[in-house]
Wavefront OBJ file of the C-alpha trace (Angstrom):
o trace
v 144.459 131.435 131.246
v 148.597 131.166 131.026
v 149.483 128.233 128.746
v 152.195 126.695 127.406
v 152.913 126.463 123.332
v 155.303 123.103 122.280
v 156.996 124.593 119.323
v 159.737 121.934 118.709
v 161.209 121.223 116.055
v 159.306 117.894 114.590
v 155.816 119.736 115.128
v 157.062 122.438 113.264
v 159.107 120.030 110.112
v 155.493 118.380 109.865
v 153.561 121.657 109.852
v 151.763 120.635 113.097
v 149.736 123.485 114.466
v 148.978 124.748 117.668
v 149.249 122.250 120.846
v 148.726 123.878 123.989
v 148.865 122.186 128.656
v 147.832 124.780 130.761
v 149.847 126.133 133.160
v 147.883 127.268 135.778
v 146.136 125.684 138.700
v 142.079 124.773 136.898
v 139.391 122.497 137.931
v 139.732 118.867 137.324
v 137.223 118.144 134.455
v 136.439 114.989 136.058
v 136.991 113.374 139.567
v 135.601 110.790 141.322
v 131.788 110.191 141.236
v 131.211 106.239 142.653
v 133.801 102.880 143.440
v 131.697 99.650 141.838
v 133.233 96.722 143.626
v 133.256 92.951 141.989
v 135.360 91.210 143.723
v 136.508 88.452 142.779
v 140.420 87.009 140.185
v 141.558 87.241 137.364
v 142.593 90.327 135.104
v 140.569 92.910 132.825
v 141.236 94.750 129.221
v 138.191 96.550 127.477
v 134.721 97.565 129.271
v 131.165 99.092 126.480
v 128.592 101.205 127.405
v 125.344 99.728 126.307
v 123.329 103.653 126.003
v 119.649 102.047 125.574
v 119.582 99.447 128.211
v 121.785 100.507 130.704
v 124.082 98.046 130.904
v 127.651 97.884 130.926
v 129.949 94.942 130.470
v 133.090 94.384 132.435
v 135.850 92.261 131.038
v 137.047 90.042 133.676
v 139.555 87.257 133.397
v 137.289 83.985 132.232
v 134.101 85.830 132.363
v 132.001 89.035 131.872
v 130.753 91.424 134.436
v 127.662 92.860 134.690
v 126.665 96.234 136.053
v 123.110 98.408 136.107
v 124.311 101.670 135.314
v 121.261 103.218 137.557
v 121.811 100.409 141.211
v 125.839 100.164 139.983
v 125.230 96.993 141.071
v 126.158 93.663 138.840
v 123.818 92.155 137.113
v 124.883 89.368 136.064
v 127.689 87.700 134.495
v 128.957 86.197 131.061
v 130.533 83.227 131.693
v 133.029 81.132 129.065
v 135.174 83.605 128.119
v 139.064 82.555 128.657
v 140.868 85.437 128.477
v 138.358 87.962 127.572
v 139.275 90.977 125.883
v 136.720 93.061 124.130
v 132.611 93.031 124.288
v 130.097 95.005 121.316
v 125.724 95.079 122.197
v 123.942 95.903 118.717
v 120.651 96.075 121.027
v 118.659 96.062 117.173
v 119.351 92.282 117.228
v 119.675 91.736 121.122
v 123.319 90.323 120.721
v 125.922 90.754 122.433
v 129.864 90.105 120.926
v 133.013 89.000 123.346
v 136.772 87.997 121.790
v 137.965 85.005 123.700
v 141.540 85.576 123.004
v 143.202 82.437 124.550
v 140.142 80.928 122.839
v 140.345 82.178 119.694
v 136.655 83.070 118.828
v 133.987 84.603 119.829
v 130.972 84.395 121.490
v 127.448 85.428 120.811
v 125.285 86.502 123.965
v 121.823 86.826 124.002
v 121.356 90.759 125.226
v 118.385 90.242 127.819
v 118.800 86.837 129.412
v 123.012 86.726 129.158
v 122.776 83.532 128.319
v 125.529 82.299 125.017
v 124.150 81.808 121.320
v 125.219 79.056 119.755
v 128.710 77.837 119.749
v 131.229 79.964 119.892
v 132.188 80.999 116.458
v 136.195 79.909 115.242
v 138.532 83.876 114.738
v 141.219 84.659 113.655
v 144.270 84.804 116.319
v 144.552 86.190 119.437
v 141.120 88.073 118.799
v 140.726 91.108 121.053
v 138.512 93.977 120.725
v 135.577 94.555 118.117
v 133.547 97.036 116.349
v 129.691 97.047 115.596
v 128.890 99.396 112.463
v 125.181 100.089 111.991
v 126.222 101.209 108.987
v 127.407 97.527 107.175
v 125.385 95.922 110.472
v 128.905 93.877 110.341
v 130.946 93.141 113.376
v 134.358 93.499 112.884
v 136.865 90.424 115.255
v 140.757 92.317 115.440
v 143.212 89.839 116.190
v 146.448 91.245 117.392
v 148.136 88.319 115.832
v 147.738 88.423 111.794
v 146.146 90.961 110.698
v 142.883 89.591 110.348
v 139.725 91.596 111.433
v 137.239 88.757 110.909
v 133.788 90.267 110.042
v 130.044 88.924 111.171
v 126.559 89.937 110.724
v 125.517 91.662 113.151
v 122.222 89.981 113.772
v 123.045 86.142 112.777
v 126.556 86.021 113.501
v 126.927 84.512 110.022
v 131.196 85.262 109.422
v 130.577 87.277 105.754
v 134.103 87.899 105.088
v 137.656 88.577 106.026
v 139.717 91.501 105.881
v 142.961 91.165 106.178
v 144.225 94.254 107.534
v 148.170 93.376 107.821
v 150.331 93.363 111.155
v 149.206 93.762 115.544
v 145.605 95.432 114.896
v 144.635 97.526 118.772
v 141.507 99.441 118.583
v 139.074 100.127 115.555
v 136.990 102.693 115.228
v 134.353 103.733 112.391
v 132.646 106.776 110.649
v 129.783 105.358 110.352
v 129.809 105.474 106.906
v 131.313 102.953 105.558
v 135.287 103.878 106.614
v 136.493 101.355 109.308
v 140.169 103.095 111.059
v 142.193 101.192 113.820
v 145.420 101.605 114.269
v 147.835 99.000 113.822
v 150.620 97.969 116.811
v 153.709 97.819 115.461
v 154.080 99.316 112.300
v 153.110 102.588 114.095
v 149.963 102.867 111.259
v 146.352 104.410 111.989
v 144.636 101.654 108.499
v 140.918 102.797 106.387
v 139.226 99.982 105.337
v 136.364 99.736 103.297
v 132.755 98.219 105.196
v 132.029 96.430 102.788
v 134.128 95.543 100.478
v 137.030 95.133 102.995
v 139.245 96.324 101.289
v 142.803 98.714 102.550
v 141.757 102.309 101.489
v 144.284 104.060 103.198
v 147.484 104.072 105.418
v 148.604 106.469 107.926
v 151.978 106.697 109.429
v 151.640 107.928 113.264
v 155.689 109.198 113.809
v 157.029 110.146 115.481
v 153.867 108.036 117.737
v 154.719 104.833 119.004
v 153.431 101.688 120.032
v 149.567 103.007 119.392
v 146.778 101.775 121.104
v 143.563 103.177 122.107
v 141.678 105.681 119.783
v 138.838 107.499 119.354
v 137.283 109.394 116.794
v 135.161 113.228 115.813
v 132.803 112.252 112.430
v 132.042 116.108 113.324
v 136.152 116.943 111.890
v 136.993 114.127 111.052
v 140.292 113.818 113.426
v 141.493 110.439 114.227
v 143.078 110.409 118.336
v 145.435 107.495 118.029
v 147.449 106.546 122.471
v 150.774 105.590 121.726
v 152.914 104.163 124.074
v 155.234 106.089 123.729
v 153.259 109.010 126.462
v 152.091 110.234 122.309
v 148.421 111.120 121.335
v 148.597 111.563 117.670
v 145.977 113.686 116.002
v 145.664 112.720 111.964
v 143.055 114.622 109.606
v 141.301 111.025 107.752
v 140.450 112.995 104.686
v 144.203 114.181 104.146
v 146.376 111.578 106.967
v 147.749 114.673 107.349
v 148.908 115.220 110.986
v 146.926 117.480 112.946
v 148.740 117.734 116.886
v 150.820 115.684 119.206
v 150.165 116.287 122.588
v 151.578 114.679 125.920
v 150.221 111.958 127.948
v 150.026 109.300 130.527
v 151.938 106.659 130.804
v 150.789 102.805 129.585
v 147.847 104.462 127.458
v 145.597 101.116 126.240
v 142.395 103.070 126.304
v 141.038 106.961 123.924
v 137.388 107.916 124.214
v 136.312 111.461 122.729
v 132.578 112.985 124.109
v 131.161 115.419 120.496
v 128.919 117.133 123.777
v 131.937 118.759 124.974
v 134.928 118.110 122.327
v 137.131 116.400 125.546
v 139.627 113.978 123.552
v 140.145 111.705 127.394
v 142.938 108.694 127.789
v 143.641 106.127 129.931
v 147.663 105.712 131.369
v 147.577 102.630 133.266
v 150.163 104.581 135.541
v 146.979 105.718 136.854
v 145.629 109.040 135.094
v 143.737 110.305 132.380
v 144.653 112.923 130.784
v 141.759 115.342 129.273
v 142.363 117.263 125.535
v 140.227 119.727 124.623
v 139.463 119.676 120.741
v 139.249 123.495 120.695
v 139.223 123.718 116.428
v 139.806 121.142 113.922
v 143.343 121.472 114.229
v 144.328 123.102 117.930
v 144.130 120.988 121.514
v 144.186 122.362 124.496
v 145.985 119.933 127.274
v 143.462 120.231 130.173
v 144.291 118.620 132.997
v 145.586 114.759 133.739
v 143.281 113.489 136.522
v 144.578 109.903 138.976
v 142.575 107.608 138.375
v 144.267 104.062 140.427
v 147.869 101.776 139.120
v 146.425 99.560 136.646
v 143.288 101.736 135.054
v 144.565 101.696 131.750
v 141.301 101.270 129.168
v 138.177 103.461 129.034
v 134.182 102.494 128.122
v 131.580 106.707 127.869
v 128.813 106.857 128.666
v 127.121 109.109 125.277
v 123.830 110.145 128.312
v 125.743 110.574 131.442
v 129.552 111.831 130.048
v 130.931 109.554 132.674
v 134.016 108.289 131.698
v 133.688 104.336 133.152
v 137.860 101.882 133.640
v 138.726 99.507 135.799
v 141.791 98.042 138.249
v 142.701 95.741 140.835
v 144.842 96.430 143.914
v 148.478 94.569 143.093
v 150.511 92.613 145.238
v 154.897 91.873 145.540
v 155.962 91.396 141.921
v 158.427 88.204 141.996
v 161.720 87.945 141.338
v 162.754 87.223 137.118
v 164.023 84.722 136.453
v 165.391 83.563 132.533
v 161.782 81.627 132.090
v 160.208 84.918 132.666
v 162.792 87.893 133.116
v 159.469 90.423 133.668
v 157.750 89.224 136.198
v 154.237 91.132 136.294
v 153.005 92.120 140.338
v 150.403 89.340 141.648
v 146.766 91.057 141.169
v 145.402 91.110 145.586
v 142.209 88.675 145.408
v 138.769 90.061 145.283
v 139.922 93.674 144.829
v 138.824 93.429 141.505
v 136.747 97.072 141.017
v 134.759 99.648 138.331
v 136.231 103.216 138.672
v 133.361 105.721 137.321
v 134.560 109.022 136.972
v 132.428 113.142 136.184
v 131.734 116.660 136.817
l 1 2 3 4 5 6 7 8 9 10 11 12 13 14 15 16 17 18 19 20 21 22 23 24 25 26 27 28 29 30 31 32 33 34 35 36 37 38 39 40 41 42 43 44 45 46 47 48 49 50 51 52 53 54 55 56 57 58 59 60 61 62 63 64 65 66 67 68 69 70 71 72 73 74 75 76 77 78 79 80 81 82 83 84 85 86 87 88 89 90 91 92 93 94 95 96 97 98 99 100 101 102 103 104 105 106 107 108 109 110 111 112 113 114 115 116 117 118 119 120 121 122 123 124 125 126 127 128 129 130 131 132 133 134 135 136 137 138 139 140 141 142 143 144 145 146 147 148 149 150 151 152 153 154 155 156 157 158 159 160 161 162 163 164 165 166 167 168 169 170 171 172 173 174 175 176 177 178 179 180 181 182 183 184 185 186 187 188 189 190 191 192 193 194 195 196 197 198 199 200 201 202 203 204 205 206 207 208 209 210 211 212 213 214 215 216 217 218 219 220 221 222 223 224 225 226 227 228 229 230 231 232 233 234 235 236 237 238 239 240 241 242 243 244 245 246 247 248 249 250 251 252 253 254 255 256 257 258 259 260 261 262 263 264 265 266 267 268 269 270 271 272 273 274 275 276 277 278 279 280 281 282 283 284 285 286 287 288 289 290 291 292 293 294 295 296 297 298 299 300 301 302 303 304 305 306 307 308 309 310 311 312 313 314 315 316 317 318 319 320 321 322 323 324 325 326 327 328 329 330 331 332 333 334 335 336 337 338 339 340 341 342 343 344 345
């Protein structure tokens, strides 16, 4: 298959290895399988798959929608989660955790009943992404303002400590061996800290990548995949901090998923595409395709059992006129059009 080799001077100077982009027509590795209508009003952020429970948790305004992955029906919701961002579950403890950005708190819920467990837990300012780490048996709540991670005991919800990380923290990842990674959006870096002591171990610069958000990780090759807002995916060796590749992606990335079964890295781009990249070798990557999704479909969740991808969006109305108070207005969201899109092969 004919390929185009990217050998920009910056890449050569950094010692970055081969990056290939396909220029011939290929069969798209993913296509739309199902549209799951949710409806209602409000914005959205992260989605989270619970493969054991066969459920998809979807952030939506002031509540979390719960979708049965077998029937693809909404089977419940978790209300009173203002400005909900992230969701993760701890099946062994029958608990789920939700970050509520506007309220600076975390809501804990029962996986079976979907009812809250106890009172909301105070967090740092603007809690956004969160991560359950099975190695440490902790849940990490990351503030997008103030550079803090509130750390909880996964089984009880008790506060176990606070990690002072610095900067605007975005998506995290774990190596499952005691290291937690996270993108720092305003510092253009990815950090590593100890899951137990909470001490920062390393800070790896991501330039030429800017404003990193979504993060994926390959535990086999120790590679970190940082999706950056200047339409680049930066691949970093987590052991050495060396950049090994910089790849072109779509506009408006906010999520990155890595499928260890296929070695596919997928970025979800708010402009309306998935960029699919294949990890050919630890230091060699091929841009396979840009799969059409829908405008606003900026986040992503992978089902490790089916290898399907999920994203969410809604229809947009007209953009209001700019004002001195709101110089960059956003288009309105059409009520009742919120939906989840499921992609597969």
